[in-house]
N, C-alpha and C positions, 0 to 999 in steps of 0.2 A: 146513247147517253150524251147529254148536253155538257158543255164545258163547265158551267157553274155547278152542275151536279157532281162532276168529278172532283171539283175543288173541295168537295165535302170530305175527301179522303184526308185523314191526318197522318203526318209523317210515319211511315212504317218502321232505324234503326237505328222514321226516320228514323223516325227514328225508327227505319225505322230502318226486316225484317229483315239500307239504306242498306237505309242505307244499309241488309243487312245482310247480315253478311255471313254468319256462320255457314249458311247454305252455299255461299259463294267461295268458301275457302277450301283448299285441298292441299295435301302434302304429297309432293312427288319429286323425283330427282330432276326431271326436266320436262318441258312441254314438247310434245312430238312435233317434228317439223314436216313429216310426211303425212299428207292428208289422204286418208283412204275412205272409201265409200262405206257407210254404215249398212249393216244387214238387218233384216227383220228379226226381232227377238222372239223366242218361244215364250209362252205364258210364264213358265218357271223362270227363265232368264230375265224377263221384264220385272217380275216380282222381286227377284234377288237384287237387280240393279237399283230398284226404287228403295229397298231397305238399306242398301249400302249408302246411298245418297243421304238418307235420313240420319244415319249413324255417324257419318264422317265428321271430323273436326280437326282443328289444329292441335299440335302436340302440347301447346301451352296457352295460357290466357294471353290476351293481347290488348294493346292500346294503339289506336290509329288517330292521327291528325288528318282531317279532311277539309276539302273545299267543295262547297255546293254552289254551283252557278246556275242561275235562271237565265235561259237563252230564249227569248221570245222570237217568234217568227218575224216580227217587226219591232223595232225599237232597241234600246240599249239593254245590255245584260247587267245582272246584279250578282255579286259574289258574297256568299256567307261562309264563315269558317266554324269549325267545331272539332270535337274530340269524340271518339268512340271507344268504349271499353267492352271487352267480351270475355265470357267464360262459359262453362257448361255445367249443368247439375243433373239430377236424376230425371227431371222433367224435360230437359232439352236445352237449347241455346238460351243464354241469359245475357242481356246487353244493357249498357247505359250510354246515352248519347247526350252531348251538350251542343247546342246551336247558338251562335251569336245572333242576337236580335237585329243588330245593325250591320249592314253590308260592310265588307272590307275591314272589319275589326275582329280581334280575337280575345278581347277583354271587355269588361263592362257588362251590361245587361245580357242575360242569356236564358234560354229555355233548356231544361233537362228532362229526360224521359228515361224510364227503366222499363225494359221489355222482357217478359218471360214467354218464350215460345214453347211449343209442344202441343200435346193433345188438349190442354186447358190453358190457352194463352191469356195473359193479363198485361196491363200497361198502366204506368203511373207517370205523372208529370208535375213539374213545378216551374215557376219563373223566379229568377234571382237577379238582384241588382248589380252584383259584382261576382266575378269568377275568382277573385283573390281569396286567400285563406282568411277566414274570419271566425268569430265566435259562433259556433253552430246554433246556440240558443237564440240568436237573432235572425236565423234563416227560416224561411217558410218550409212547411212540411210538404212531402209529396202527397198528391191526391190521386186516387185510382180513377182511371178513365173507364166509363162504361163502354161496352162494345160499340154502341151507336156513335161514339165520339172518335172511333178509330179512323174515320174517313175524313176528318177535318184537317186541312193543311195547317202546319204549325208555323210556317213562315209566309210572309206576303208573296202572293203570286206563284209560289213554288208548290208543285203538286205532291211532294213527298208527304206521306201520312204515316201514322203508326201501323196501319194495316200493311203498307208497303214494306215496312221493316220487319214486322212480325212474320209475314208470309205464312199464315196459319194453314193455307191450302196445301202446303207440302206435307201436312200431317193428316189431311182428311182421308177417312176410310174409303169413301167412294171415289177412288182414283183408278183410271183405266189406261192401258197402254194404247197409244195411237199409231206409232210406227216411226221409221227413220226419216230424217229430213236434213238438208243442209241449212245451217244457221250461221250467217256471217262467214261463209266459206268453210265451215267445219262440219264434219258429220256429227249428227246428234240424234238422240232418241226422245220422242215427244210423248208426254202424258197429259191426260185431261182429268181435272179434279172438279167434282161437284160438291157444293156446300152441304153441310149437314142440315137437317130439317130445322127451320126457325133460326138459321144463322143470321145475325144482324147484317143488313145491307144486301143480302142475296136477293136476286131478281130486280132490285132497284139499282144497285151499283154494277152488278154483273150477273150473268146466268151460269157461267162456268169459267174455268181458268185453265189455259194450256201453258205448260212449261217444258222447255227443252233442256236436256242434259247432254253435256259433251260425251261423245261415244267412247272416248279413251279414258277420261278422268272422272266422269260423273259430276263435273262441275256445272253449275247452273249457267246457261248461256242466254236464255230469253224467257220472259213471262208475258203472257197476253191475257188481258181481261176481256172476255167475250160477252156480248149482249145476247138477247134471245135469238137474234138472226145470225149468231155466230160471227159477228163483225167485231174486230178488235177496237176497243175504245181507248185502251192504254197499253203501251208496249214498254217493257223493261228489258234492256239488253246490255250485255257485258261487252265492253270495247277492248279492254286490255287487262293482262295479268302482270304481276311483278314478283320476282323471287326475293324473299326476305331471309331472316335468320334460319339456321338449321336446314337450309336448302328447301324451304317450304314456299309454296306459291300462294299469293292472295290476289283477289281482284283489285285492280288499281283504278279503272275508270268504268263508270256505269252511266248510261243514259236512260232517263224516264221520259217517254214521249207521249204527249197529249195528242191523240190521233185526230181530234176535232180541230184544235187550234194550231197544231204542229209546233207548239212551244215545247222546249226541252228543259229538263232539270238534270244537270251533269254533276255527278258525284265523283270526286277524284281524291285518292289517298295521297297525301303529301309527306307523311312520316309514319313510321311504324316501330313498335317494340313488342317482342314476345317475352312474357313473364312466366316463371314457374307457376305461381298461383297469386292472383290479386287478392287483397284483403276483402273479406266478406261484406264489410260496410259499404264498399263501392256499389254493390248491387242490392242493398237493403233499403226498401222504401221507408222504413221507420227511422233510418239514420239521416241526419241533416248535413253531414260532412260533405264538403266539396272536394272531390279528388283532384289532385294535381298531376299532370301528365308526365313530368320528369323529362329526361333526355330521350329523344326519339331519333331514330336513324332516318335521315332525309332520303326520300325516294325520287 
């Protein structure tokens, strides 16, 4: 896959599945310090492990403030800021993300995207001139993105796309167990997902997708988009976790690597807040309201 083709991926949770993240979150008392070797799972164990991964979630809705840095192999890096809101409904993870259009700013023009993951993923987006509270009647409405637009980058030069945030492959029926592997020094279990028939972008953007789950916590550690020769064209890997409220762990730093250019997009959570339940209008594409993040705990 050529680099200009991959740039046709649009933000996965950004927006997307980003930056996103319900699949990356897990609640545990502590991260294990002793690294043990993963063993081969039986078919029943592999199926149960996959279902647990798909069902897991934080105990509350959440708001994250994040920093998205474009790190080219050559040249200067650029930093974008944004917010991510998340909840869950009967279909699966539901997210809303806001990205500052201009680097190094957190106000002014921004892009917003709402993502519904699950068996029937959907995405909506809009561009606003200001992130400050204003009359909703003057704001643009959200527009639903057709699946063919899920692969278009939402920010200049940054490879994050809605597909990356949605991660619809974690719900694909044709998913098989590959086996144990060490990923970033941790024991993991690897699965291969094949796209459904006529899935937009399949065979053009990727042939299959491999993803690795931490053997102890079922947290997502790595995603690889594979071409027809089973060569990785894009790698999505978790670098660090952070404990937040209620002794729950979230992903703190993630790298998205363009294997052709070796450019990186680094997503880092800078602040977080867990909520009992966020207002439904936050995730309603028919609502024009701009949610405000409130006070977040610095990480």
